[in-house]
C-alpha positions as CSV (number, residue, x, y, z in Angstrom):
1,M,170.7,102.3,-61.1
2,I,170.3,104.7,-64.0
3,S,170.5,108.4,-63.4
4,A,168.7,111.0,-65.5
5,Y,169.6,114.7,-65.7
6,S,168.0,117.8,-67.0
7,G,169.0,119.0,-70.5
8,T,170.5,122.1,-68.8
9,A,172.7,119.9,-66.5
10,V,173.9,117.8,-69.5
11,R,174.8,120.9,-71.5
12,A,176.7,122.3,-68.4
13,A,178.6,119.0,-68.1
14,E,179.6,119.3,-71.8
15,R,180.9,122.8,-71.4
16,P,184.4,122.0,-69.9
17,L,185.1,119.7,-72.9
18,L,183.8,122.2,-75.4
19,D,186.0,124.9,-73.8
20,E,189.0,122.6,-74.4
21,G,188.1,122.4,-78.1
22,A,186.7,118.8,-78.0
23,G,183.4,119.7,-79.6
24,A,184.1,117.9,-82.9
25,E,185.2,114.8,-81.0
26,L,182.0,114.8,-78.9
27,M,179.9,115.0,-82.1
28,Q,181.7,112.1,-83.7
29,L,181.3,110.0,-80.5
30,A,177.6,110.8,-80.5
31,A,177.3,110.1,-84.3
32,H,179.0,106.8,-84.0
33,G,176.8,105.7,-81.2
34,L,173.7,106.8,-83.1
35,Y,174.9,105.0,-86.2
36,T,175.6,101.8,-84.3
37,A,172.2,101.6,-82.7
38,A,170.3,102.6,-85.9
39,A,172.2,100.0,-88.0
40,R,171.5,97.3,-85.4
41,L,167.8,98.1,-85.5
42,V,167.6,98.1,-89.3
43,K,169.4,94.7,-89.4
44,E,166.9,93.4,-86.9
45,R,164.0,94.6,-89.1
46,R,165.2,93.6,-92.6
47,G,168.2,91.3,-92.1
48,R,170.9,93.6,-93.6
49,L,171.9,97.2,-93.9
50,Y,173.0,97.2,-97.5
51,G,170.3,98.3,-99.8
52,S,168.2,100.0,-97.1
53,R,166.9,103.5,-97.3
54,C,167.3,106.2,-94.7
55,V,165.8,109.7,-94.2
56,V,167.5,112.2,-91.9
57,L,165.3,114.9,-90.4
58,A,168.0,117.4,-89.7
59,G,167.6,120.7,-87.8
60,A,170.0,123.6,-87.6
61,G,171.8,122.7,-84.4
62,N,174.3,120.1,-83.2
63,N,171.5,117.5,-83.0
64,G,171.1,117.7,-86.8
65,G,174.9,117.4,-87.1
66,D,175.0,114.2,-85.1
67,A,172.2,112.7,-87.3
68,L,174.0,113.8,-90.5
69,Y,177.3,112.3,-89.5
70,A,175.5,109.1,-88.5
71,A,174.0,109.0,-92.0
72,V,177.5,109.4,-93.5
73,R,178.4,106.1,-91.8
74,L,175.2,104.5,-93.1
75,L,176.0,105.7,-96.7
76,R,179.4,103.9,-96.4
77,R,177.6,100.7,-95.6
78,G,175.4,100.8,-98.8
79,C,172.4,102.6,-97.3
80,A,170.8,105.3,-99.6
81,A,170.1,108.4,-97.6
82,T,168.1,111.6,-98.0
83,A,168.4,114.6,-95.6
84,V,165.2,116.6,-95.1
85,L,166.5,119.9,-93.8
86,T,163.9,121.5,-91.5
87,S,165.7,124.8,-91.2
88,S,167.2,127.3,-93.5
89,S,170.7,126.3,-92.2
90,A,172.3,123.1,-91.1
91,H,175.6,122.0,-89.4
92,P,178.0,123.0,-92.3
93,D,180.7,120.4,-91.8
94,A,178.2,117.5,-91.3
95,L,176.1,118.6,-94.3
96,A,179.2,118.8,-96.5
97,A,180.3,115.3,-95.4
98,F,176.8,114.1,-96.1
99,R,176.8,115.6,-99.6
100,T,180.3,114.2,-100.3
101,G,179.1,110.7,-99.2
102,G,176.4,110.7,-101.8
103,G,173.4,111.8,-99.7
104,R,170.5,113.6,-101.3
105,I,169.0,116.9,-99.9
106,L,165.4,118.1,-99.6
107,A,164.8,121.5,-98.0
108,L,161.5,121.2,-96.1
109,A,158.8,123.7,-96.9
110,E,155.0,123.8,-96.6
111,E,154.6,122.9,-100.3
112,N,156.6,119.7,-100.1
113,L,155.4,118.2,-96.8
114,D,153.7,115.4,-98.8
115,E,156.9,114.6,-100.5
116,A,158.8,114.5,-97.2
117,L,156.2,112.3,-95.7
118,R,156.3,110.0,-98.6
119,L,160.1,109.7,-98.3
120,C,159.8,108.9,-94.6
121,G,157.0,106.3,-95.2
122,D,159.0,104.6,-98.0
123,A,162.2,104.5,-95.9
124,D,163.6,101.6,-93.7
125,L,165.0,104.1,-91.2
126,V,164.2,107.7,-90.1
127,L,166.7,109.5,-88.0
128,D,165.1,112.3,-86.0
129,G,167.6,115.1,-85.5
130,I,165.4,118.2,-85.7
131,L,165.7,119.5,-82.1
132,G,168.0,118.6,-79.2
133,T,168.2,119.4,-75.5
134,G,168.2,123.1,-76.1
135,G,164.9,123.1,-78.0
136,K,162.1,124.8,-76.0
137,G,158.5,125.5,-77.0
138,G,158.2,122.6,-79.4
139,L,158.4,122.3,-83.1
140,R,157.6,125.2,-85.4
141,G,156.9,125.9,-89.1
142,P,157.0,123.1,-91.6
143,A,158.6,120.8,-89.0
144,A,155.5,121.1,-86.8
145,G,153.4,120.2,-89.8
146,L,155.5,117.2,-90.5
147,A,155.2,116.0,-86.9
148,A,151.5,116.5,-86.9
149,L,151.0,114.4,-90.0
150,A,153.7,111.8,-89.2
151,P,151.7,109.5,-86.9
152,A,149.6,108.3,-89.9
153,R,152.8,107.3,-91.8
154,L,155.3,106.4,-89.0
155,R,153.7,103.7,-86.8
156,R,155.8,102.4,-84.0
157,G,157.0,98.9,-84.5
158,Q,156.4,99.0,-88.3
159,A,158.6,100.2,-91.1
160,P,160.3,102.6,-91.1
161,A,162.2,102.3,-87.8
162,V,162.3,105.7,-86.2
163,V,165.4,106.5,-84.1
164,A,165.5,109.8,-82.2
165,C,168.8,111.6,-81.8
166,D,169.2,112.5,-78.1
167,L,165.4,112.9,-77.7
168,P,162.3,112.9,-79.8
169,S,161.9,116.3,-81.4
170,G,159.2,118.4,-79.7
171,I,159.8,116.8,-76.3
172,D,161.1,119.0,-73.4
173,A,164.4,117.5,-72.2
174,D,163.8,118.6,-68.6
175,T,160.1,117.7,-68.0
176,G,158.9,115.4,-70.8
177,Q,156.2,117.8,-71.8
178,A,155.1,118.1,-75.4
179,P,153.9,121.7,-75.9
180,G,152.8,120.9,-79.5
181,P,153.2,118.3,-82.2
182,H,156.1,115.9,-81.6
183,L,157.7,112.8,-83.1
184,S,157.7,109.4,-81.5
185,A,160.5,106.9,-81.8
186,D,161.0,103.2,-81.7
187,L,164.4,103.9,-80.1
188,T,166.0,107.0,-78.6
189,V,169.8,107.1,-78.5
190,T,170.7,109.8,-76.0
191,F,174.2,111.1,-75.4
192,G,176.2,111.6,-72.2
193,A,173.4,110.8,-69.8
194,L,169.7,109.9,-69.8
195,K,167.5,113.0,-70.0
196,A,164.9,113.5,-67.3
197,G,162.3,114.3,-70.0
198,L,162.6,110.8,-71.4
199,T,161.4,109.3,-68.1
200,A,158.1,111.1,-67.6
201,G,154.9,112.0,-69.3
202,P,154.7,112.4,-73.1
203,G,158.5,112.1,-73.3
204,A,158.4,108.6,-71.8
205,V,155.7,107.5,-74.2
206,A,157.4,109.0,-77.2
207,S,160.9,107.8,-76.6
208,G,160.4,104.0,-77.1
209,R,163.5,102.0,-76.0
210,L,166.3,104.0,-74.6
211,E,170.0,103.6,-75.2
212,V,172.7,105.8,-73.5
213,V,175.9,106.6,-75.4
214,D,178.9,107.5,-73.2
215,I,180.7,110.6,-74.5
216,G,182.9,111.2,-71.5
217,I,181.0,113.8,-69.4
218,S,179.9,111.6,-66.4
219,S,182.5,113.1,-64.1
220,Y,181.0,116.6,-64.7
221,L,177.4,115.6,-63.9
222,G,175.9,116.6,-60.6
223,V,172.8,115.3,-58.7
224,P,170.4,113.5,-60.9
225,A,166.9,114.8,-61.5
226,V,165.4,111.3,-61.8
227,Q,166.6,107.8,-61.1
228,R,165.5,104.4,-62.4
229,L,166.1,101.2,-60.5
230,L,167.6,98.2,-62.2
231,T,167.4,94.5,-61.2
232,P,170.3,94.6,-58.7
233,D,168.8,97.6,-57.0
234,I,165.4,95.8,-56.7
235,A,167.1,92.6,-55.5
236,A,168.7,94.6,-52.6
237,L,165.2,95.6,-51.4
238,L,163.8,92.0,-51.4
239,P,164.9,90.3,-48.2
240,Q,165.2,86.5,-48.5
241,P,164.0,84.2,-45.7
242,A,166.7,82.8,-43.6
243,A,167.0,79.8,-41.3
244,G,165.3,80.6,-38.1
245,D,162.7,82.9,-39.7
246,Q,159.0,82.4,-39.0
247,K,155.9,84.0,-40.3
248,Y,156.1,87.0,-37.9
249,T,159.7,87.8,-38.6
250,R,159.1,87.6,-42.4
251,G,156.6,90.5,-42.1
252,V,152.9,90.9,-41.4
253,L,150.8,93.0,-43.6
254,G,147.4,94.5,-42.7
255,I,145.0,95.0,-45.5
256,A,141.9,97.2,-45.1
257,A,140.5,97.1,-48.6
258,G,137.3,96.1,-50.4
259,S,133.7,96.6,-49.5
260,E,130.4,94.9,-50.2
261,T,130.2,96.9,-53.4
262,Y,133.8,96.2,-54.5
263,P,134.9,93.0,-52.9
264,G,137.3,92.0,-55.6
265,A,139.9,94.7,-54.8
266,A,140.6,93.0,-51.5
267,V,141.1,89.6,-53.1
268,L,143.5,91.1,-55.7
269,A,145.5,93.0,-53.1
270,T,145.7,90.0,-50.9
271,G,146.8,87.6,-53.7
272,A,149.5,90.0,-54.9
273,A,150.8,90.5,-51.3
274,L,151.0,86.8,-50.7
275,A,152.8,86.2,-54.1
276,T,155.4,88.9,-53.1
277,G,156.4,87.0,-50.0
278,T,155.0,88.6,-46.9
279,G,154.9,86.2,-43.9
280,M,151.2,86.8,-43.1
281,V,148.2,88.9,-44.3
282,R,145.7,90.1,-41.7
283,Y,142.6,91.3,-43.5
284,L,140.1,93.7,-42.0
285,G,136.7,94.4,-43.7
286,P,133.0,93.5,-43.9
287,E,131.8,90.0,-43.4
288,P,131.0,89.1,-47.1
289,V,134.5,90.2,-48.1
290,R,136.1,88.3,-45.3
291,R,134.2,85.2,-46.4
292,L,135.5,85.7,-50.0
293,I,139.0,86.2,-48.8
294,N,138.8,83.0,-46.8
295,Q,137.6,81.1,-49.9
296,T,140.3,82.4,-52.3
297,H,143.2,82.9,-49.9
298,P,142.7,80.6,-46.9
299,E,146.1,81.5,-45.5
300,A,145.0,85.0,-44.8
301,V,143.7,85.8,-41.3
302,C,140.4,87.8,-41.5
303,A,138.7,89.8,-38.8
304,D,136.3,92.7,-38.2
305,S,138.7,94.7,-36.0
306,T,140.5,98.0,-35.8
307,V,143.9,99.2,-36.8
308,S,145.0,99.8,-33.2
309,L,144.2,96.2,-32.2
310,T,145.8,94.6,-35.2
311,H,149.5,93.8,-34.9
312,V,151.2,94.3,-38.3
313,Q,154.4,95.8,-39.8
314,A,152.6,97.7,-42.6
315,W,149.2,98.6,-44.0
316,V,147.4,98.7,-47.3
317,A,144.2,100.8,-47.2
318,G,141.7,102.0,-49.8
319,P,141.4,99.7,-52.8
320,G,137.7,99.0,-53.4
321,A,136.7,100.7,-50.1
322,G,134.0,102.8,-51.8
323,T,131.8,104.6,-49.3
324,D,132.4,102.0,-46.5
325,E,132.8,104.3,-43.5
326,A,134.6,101.6,-41.4
327,Q,137.2,101.2,-44.1
328,R,137.7,104.9,-44.3
329,R,138.3,105.0,-40.6
330,R,140.9,102.2,-40.9
331,A,142.7,104.2,-43.6
332,V,142.8,107.3,-41.4
333,D,144.1,105.2,-38.5
334,A,146.7,103.5,-40.7
335,M,148.1,106.9,-41.7
336,A,148.2,108.0,-38.1
337,S,149.8,104.7,-36.8
338,G,153.4,105.6,-37.8
339,L,153.7,102.4,-39.6
340,P,154.5,102.2,-43.3
341,C,151.3,102.2,-45.3
342,V,150.0,102.3,-48.9
343,I,147.0,104.6,-49.3
344,D,145.2,104.0,-52.6
345,A,141.9,104.6,-54.4
346,D,139.0,105.6,-52.2
347,A,141.2,106.2,-49.1
348,L,143.0,109.1,-50.9
349,S,140.0,111.3,-50.1
350,A,141.0,111.0,-46.4
351,V,144.5,112.4,-47.0
352,E,145.5,115.5,-45.1
353,P,148.9,117.4,-45.0
354,G,151.5,116.5,-42.4
355,L,152.1,112.9,-43.3
356,G,155.5,111.2,-43.2
357,P,157.5,109.5,-46.0
358,Q,156.4,106.1,-44.6
359,V,152.9,106.9,-46.0
360,I,152.9,106.1,-49.7
361,L,150.0,107.6,-51.7
362,S,149.4,105.8,-55.0
363,P,147.0,107.8,-57.2
364,H,146.5,107.8,-60.9
365,A,146.3,111.3,-62.6
366,G,142.6,111.7,-61.9
367,E,142.9,110.9,-58.3
368,L,145.9,113.1,-57.9
369,S,143.9,116.0,-59.5
370,A,141.1,115.5,-56.9
371,L,143.7,115.3,-54.0
372,L,145.5,118.5,-55.1
373,G,142.2,120.3,-55.4
374,R,141.4,119.5,-51.8
375,L,144.8,120.8,-50.8
376,G,144.3,124.1,-52.7
377,E,146.2,123.4,-55.9
378,S,144.2,123.4,-59.1
379,A,145.5,120.8,-61.7
380,A,143.2,119.1,-64.2
381,R,143.9,115.5,-65.0
382,A,145.1,116.5,-68.5
383,A,147.6,118.9,-67.0
384,I,149.0,116.2,-64.7
385,E,149.3,113.8,-67.5
386,A,151.1,116.4,-69.6
387,D,153.6,117.3,-66.8
388,P,153.6,114.5,-64.2
389,L,157.1,115.2,-63.0
390,T,156.1,118.6,-61.7
391,W,152.9,117.4,-60.1
392,V,154.1,114.3,-58.3
393,Q,156.8,116.4,-56.6
394,K,154.2,119.0,-55.7
395,A,152.0,116.4,-54.1
396,A,154.9,115.0,-52.0
397,E,155.7,118.6,-50.9
398,L,152.1,119.4,-49.9
399,T,151.3,116.1,-48.1
400,G,154.7,115.2,-46.6
401,A,154.1,111.7,-48.0
402,T,155.9,109.6,-50.6
403,V,153.8,109.8,-53.8
404,L,153.6,107.1,-56.4
405,L,151.9,108.5,-59.6
406,K,150.7,105.6,-61.8
407,G,151.1,105.9,-65.5
408,W,153.0,104.5,-68.6
409,A,156.1,105.6,-66.7
410,T,155.2,105.4,-63.0
411,L,156.8,108.2,-61.0
412,V,157.7,108.2,-57.3
413,A,158.6,111.4,-55.4
414,A,160.0,111.4,-51.9
415,P,159.3,114.3,-49.5
416,D,162.5,113.9,-47.5
417,G,165.1,114.7,-50.1
418,G,165.1,111.2,-51.4
419,G,164.7,112.2,-55.0
420,V,162.4,111.1,-57.8
421,Y,162.2,107.7,-59.5
422,S,160.7,106.6,-62.8
423,Q,159.9,103.0,-63.8
424,A,158.7,102.1,-67.2
425,E,158.7,98.3,-67.5
426,A,154.9,97.9,-67.8
427,T,152.8,96.9,-70.7
428,P,149.7,98.8,-71.9
429,W,147.7,95.6,-71.1
430,L,148.0,96.6,-67.4
431,A,145.7,99.5,-68.1
432,T,142.7,97.4,-66.8
433,A,140.5,97.3,-63.7
434,G,142.2,95.7,-60.7
435,S,145.7,96.4,-61.9
436,G,146.3,99.1,-59.2
437,D,145.0,96.8,-56.5
438,T,147.7,94.2,-57.3
439,L,150.3,97.0,-57.2
440,S,149.1,98.0,-53.7
441,G,149.5,94.4,-52.6
442,I,153.0,94.1,-53.9
443,L,154.1,97.4,-52.3
444,G,152.4,96.6,-49.0
445,A,154.2,93.2,-48.8
446,M,157.5,94.9,-49.5
447,L,156.9,97.5,-46.8
448,S,156.0,94.7,-44.3
449,T,159.5,93.1,-44.7
450,G,161.4,96.4,-44.4
451,P,164.0,97.4,-41.7
452,E,162.9,97.7,-38.1
453,S,165.0,100.8,-37.5
454,A,164.3,104.2,-39.2
455,P,165.6,103.9,-42.8
456,E,167.7,106.5,-44.6
457,P,165.9,109.3,-46.6
458,G,164.5,108.1,-49.8
459,Y,164.1,104.4,-48.7
460,Y,160.3,104.4,-49.1
461,A,160.5,106.0,-52.5
462,R,162.9,103.3,-53.6
463,V,160.6,100.5,-52.3
464,A,157.7,102.1,-54.1
465,A,159.7,102.3,-57.3
466,A,160.8,98.7,-56.9
467,A,157.2,97.6,-56.4
468,A,156.2,99.5,-59.6
469,S,158.9,97.7,-61.5
470,I,157.9,94.3,-60.2
471,H,154.3,95.0,-61.1
472,G,155.2,96.2,-64.6
473,R,157.5,93.3,-65.3
474,A,154.8,90.8,-64.1
475,G,152.3,92.4,-66.4
476,T,154.7,92.2,-69.3
477,L,155.4,88.6,-68.6
478,A,151.7,87.8,-68.3
479,A,151.0,89.6,-71.6
480,R,153.0,87.1,-73.5
481,Q,150.0,84.8,-73.1
482,G,147.5,87.5,-74.2
483,P,145.5,90.2,-72.4
484,V,146.4,90.6,-68.8
485,Q,143.9,89.5,-66.2
486,P,144.9,91.0,-62.8
487,A,143.4,88.0,-60.8
488,L,146.1,85.8,-62.5
489,L,149.0,88.2,-62.0
490,P,150.3,86.6,-58.7
491,E,151.9,83.7,-60.6
492,A,153.8,86.2,-62.8
493,V,154.7,88.2,-59.7
494,R,156.3,85.1,-58.2
495,Q,158.2,84.4,-61.4
496,V,159.5,88.0,-61.6
497,I,160.6,88.0,-58.0
498,S,162.4,84.6,-58.5
499,A,164.2,86.0,-61.5
500,I,165.2,89.2,-59.7
501,T,166.5,87.4,-56.6
502,Q,168.6,85.0,-58.8
503,W,170.1,87.9,-60.8
504,R,173.9,87.8,-61.1
505,P,176.3,90.4,-62.6
506,G,176.7,90.0,-66.3
507,S,173.2,88.7,-66.9
508,G,171.8,91.8,-68.6
509,E,170.5,95.4,-68.3
510,A,173.7,97.0,-69.4
511,G,173.1,100.1,-71.5
512,I,169.6,99.3,-72.8
513,L,166.7,100.4,-70.5
């Protein structure tokens, strides 16, 4: 599991070492890690480091010093480097070393923005060291102008490779918010610990791939602000069938989804649940949808019944329910049943305060805006997308439920002290109709195979995060063949689950997220 901390917490963890006089050593550790990652990326792009061109965007603080010292190492390997100084001052020792190493200097001003952009556009590598974890309020002055114009010149995945030093400049280290123009990176090399702001909202989008460099502060860090599950964590939440199991002991999932208007949602949720490995699906819904389910998934048991008369271990309610009053009643009853349940889409309009952590709400930002409004909190969709970390926790607090907020980085907040999780394995190709229905089916199946006794705090949040990861990985796998079609995702889900359950130590995921 990867833990992420606020910028404040990381700076506090550095303080004992700084007080011991280890500041210079910490900077060299950070610079070496940044150099190593940046050099690797350049060699991946152009085959070799020698003869490449680098631009360092260097601010006044230690972040700029880290980037300049990394550039000194690049100079020694035959890389031409220019430092664009975004402030009237720079880290003096790092700047002196950069000059001595043969680096060129350009002091950024409004009148030479075009020159700075041209240098960046012509480079093989741009090191972003303008602002670090202490930067608040976003970029200002010429640096803001540079960031505002940069997207037209610095396109992710193309030359130049953009590597952020600790975090992309203009991103809040604690929340992931971007109060103004900010830079985006192909790779963010972050020091000491992952920053919470790199796991949520604009920060998660801007950071690209993430790499953590150990600088020796882990023993001083406290409770993480955000966590991210890795393959072994997910494997531990996927029980494997054992000799003596039968369909009932492997978990029975009830699905109250779909309507005559939106029958496909029920098909998608059912297919994803079966692919995830639940022992049985019991489907409740209108006759035309039941007939469709029987045709596409004959192993599902379909009925026009009630929640109280249907024996299951978990529920999925809401996808594609539309205005079907019977499906709405089933969603309300599922929330009141005490069983684990996924409440999605149209059923979210039936949510009231006082739920428990076993109820998992799975809105996107627009649905969360509507839900919060009904609960007395005004938050526009744009505000939620700008600061999802704050709002997902607020929703869990107001409802008492576990809340899964879908997005580029899907966030899960527990109401019971179980923390916050962020999973970002998805592909943009999953931004398509029906994608959320498959996520509901995956999550419902995992809930149906959970422990019989009351789990520890945070268990349901971990399961929700694991389901989001499986969904994202399946989408990424499917996208290798082109645009993702949710109806075909179950095969990718099966492959992902097979790979996860066969994971063994040493087979990957160390350091790179």
